[in-house]
N, C-alpha and C positions, 0 to 999 in steps of 0.2 A: 504494499499499499504506499503510496506517495501522497504526501500532504505538502501542498503549496500554500504559503502564507504571504501575504503582501500587506505592506502598511500604506495606508493613504490617508490624506487629510480628510477630516470629517467636518467640513465647513470651510468658509472662506478664511484665508490667512491674514493676519494683520499687515498693514502696509509696512514696507521697510523704513519709511520715514513719513513725516506729516509736512505738508506745505504750510508753513507759518504764514500769518496774514502779511508780513513783510516781504514775502517771497523766497524766503530762506528754506532750504530743505533741511529740516530738523530731524536728527537721529537720537534716540535715546540709546546711550552707551552704558553699559554696566561693567564694571571691574569687579570680578567675583570668581572664585573657584579656579584661580590660576589662569584667567583668560578675559578677554573682552567679549562682550555679548552684544551685539554681534561682532565677529572678529574680522569680517571681510564686508567692506561697503563700496558701493559702485555709484558714481555720479558723472554728470556730463560736465566737459570743460566749460568754464564760465559760470557755473552754479555757486550761488552763495551757500555754504554748508555750515550747519550749527550742530555741534555735539553737545547735548546735555548729558554730562557724565556724573554717574552714580558710583561710589566707592564703598565697597564692604570691607575695606581694610582700615586699620589703625592709621597708618600713613600710606598715602598714594600721591605720585607725582605724575603728571601727564606730559609727554614730550612728542611733539611732531615737527622735527628739525626742518623738513622741507617747507614748512609754512610759518616757521618762527614762533611756534607755540610751545611754551613750557610753563606749566601750571601746577601748583599744589591742589589736590583735590580732597576737601574735607570728608570725613567718613560719615558725617550726619546730615549733610545737605548737598544737593547737586551743584555742580560748577558748570558753566557754560563757556564753551570757545567757539569762534567763529573765524572763517577764512573764506576766500574765493579760490575755486579750484582753477587755477590759471593754466596749468600745463598738463598735458596728456601723460599717462603712464601708471606704473604701480609706485605708491609711496607707503612706507611704513610708519606706524605710530606706536609708542611704547607707553608702558605704565611701569613705574618703579614702585613696588608695593612692599608693605611691611605688616606682619601680624604674627602673633605668637602661635596661630594655627597654619600660617602659611607653610610651614616646614613640612607639612603632610602632603603638600601638592609638589609635583615634579614639574619643573619649568626649565626654559632654555638656559637660564643663566642665573647665578646667584651673585649678589654684590656685597656680601657681608651680612652682619647681624645688627639689629637695633632693638633695644629694650627687651632682650632675651628671646626675641623672635627670629624670624628670617627674612631677609630682604631679597626680593625676587624681580625678575624683569618679565614683563608679558608684552606679547606683540599683537598689533592688528594691522591690516592693510586697507588701503583705499585705492581703488581703480577709478582713475578719470579717463573717460572715453570722449 
């Protein structure tokens, strides 16, 4: 007997972004469980992009070198960063996070310890087409 199982969506999927009243493409970006959620984002060249970043770590730093962004993200309130996607291609953004619980998560790179926890680097990607 062969049983074939398939997973499929049960209803409409939420949009990847919301179009803000000022025309920006607004993405909710979560730093949690050793990753960005979502970890890959796609926009068009010329789009004004806004990330509303929520961190679930005691310490989090968001860095997007190609767009000159470097911001500390509080763990108890979202932080907003905004930029215009001026060039086409793939661009990496990073989160430097610290938590006493982060040591349980395996990530790409460790950058030392802070307050008895582990400091880790997480990465996301933006594709501008």
